[in-house]
C-alpha positions as CSV (number, residue, x, y, z in Angstrom):
1,X,112.3,134.6,-32.3
2,X,113.1,130.9,-32.3
3,X,113.4,129.1,-28.8
4,X,115.9,126.2,-28.9
5,X,114.2,123.0,-27.9
6,X,116.2,119.8,-27.4
7,X,114.8,116.3,-28.1
8,X,114.7,114.1,-25.1
9,X,112.6,111.1,-23.8
10,X,110.1,110.9,-21.1
11,X,109.6,107.4,-19.7
12,X,106.3,106.9,-17.7
13,X,105.7,104.1,-15.4
14,X,102.5,103.2,-13.7
15,X,103.0,100.6,-11.0
16,X,102.0,99.5,-7.5
17,X,103.3,102.1,-4.8
18,X,105.2,99.2,-3.1
19,X,107.7,99.3,-6.0
20,X,108.6,103.0,-5.3
21,X,111.8,102.6,-3.1
22,X,113.4,100.2,-5.4
23,X,112.3,102.3,-8.5
24,X,113.9,105.2,-7.0
25,X,117.1,103.4,-6.8
26,X,116.9,102.1,-10.3
27,X,116.1,105.5,-11.7
28,X,119.3,107.1,-9.9
29,X,121.4,104.0,-11.0
30,X,120.3,104.8,-14.6
31,X,121.4,108.4,-14.4
32,X,117.9,110.1,-14.0
33,X,118.7,113.4,-12.3
34,X,115.0,113.9,-11.3
35,X,111.5,112.4,-11.7
36,X,108.1,113.1,-10.6
37,X,105.9,110.7,-8.6
38,X,102.2,111.1,-8.8
39,X,99.4,109.0,-6.9
40,X,97.3,107.3,-9.6
41,X,93.8,105.9,-9.5
42,X,92.1,104.0,-12.2
43,X,91.0,100.7,-13.8
44,X,92.7,98.3,-16.1
45,X,93.2,94.5,-16.9
46,X,93.7,93.9,-13.1
47,X,90.5,95.9,-12.2
48,X,90.1,99.1,-10.4
49,X,92.5,100.5,-8.0
50,X,91.3,103.7,-5.9
51,X,94.3,104.1,-3.8
52,X,92.4,104.4,-0.4
53,X,95.0,101.6,1.1
54,X,98.6,102.7,0.8
55,X,99.6,99.0,0.3
56,X,97.2,98.5,-2.8
57,X,97.8,102.0,-4.3
58,X,99.3,102.8,-7.5
59,X,101.7,105.5,-8.6
60,X,102.6,107.3,-11.8
61,X,106.3,108.2,-12.3
62,X,107.8,110.4,-15.1
63,X,111.3,110.7,-15.8
64,X,112.9,113.0,-18.7
65,X,116.1,111.5,-19.9
66,X,118.4,111.2,-22.8
67,X,117.4,108.4,-25.4
68,X,120.6,106.2,-24.3
69,X,119.3,106.4,-20.5
70,X,115.7,105.9,-21.6
71,X,116.7,102.6,-23.3
72,X,119.0,101.5,-20.3
73,X,115.8,102.3,-17.8
74,X,113.3,100.4,-19.8
75,X,115.5,97.2,-20.1
76,X,116.0,97.5,-16.2
77,X,112.4,97.7,-15.5
78,X,111.6,94.9,-18.0
79,X,114.1,92.5,-16.4
80,X,113.7,93.6,-12.7
81,X,110.4,94.9,-12.1
82,X,107.8,93.5,-14.6
83,X,108.0,89.8,-13.4
84,X,107.1,91.2,-9.9
85,X,104.7,94.0,-10.2
86,X,101.6,95.0,-12.0
87,X,103.3,97.8,-14.2
88,X,102.7,99.8,-17.4
89,X,105.7,101.4,-19.0
90,X,105.7,103.9,-22.0
91,X,108.2,106.2,-23.6
92,X,107.3,109.6,-25.2
93,X,109.3,111.8,-27.5
94,X,109.4,115.3,-26.2
95,X,111.6,118.4,-26.4
96,X,113.0,120.5,-23.4
97,X,114.3,124.0,-23.2
98,X,117.3,123.1,-20.8
99,X,118.6,119.7,-21.6
100,X,121.4,119.9,-19.0
101,X,118.6,119.8,-16.3
102,X,118.1,116.2,-17.3
């Protein structure tokens, strides 16, 4: 039995929690039908963030979209958010069972 998997992109963003409201608007504007937001802690080039103070916490956002929407979203993140927020963005090639959900 062959299960039909469809190619999609997952755009992941680790950033400051303060960016969340504006990011949610951009995700919707780029056609993301859904996304997941997870509290994030860790260390990187700007030191360690433990997330115990909401104003300095980080979040991880994952959005599954088609390649065209991924390109649009990443371009908007680059232009509108990277100059103002600490942010890491990456894209992954994935396959999903129900592409109409995204």
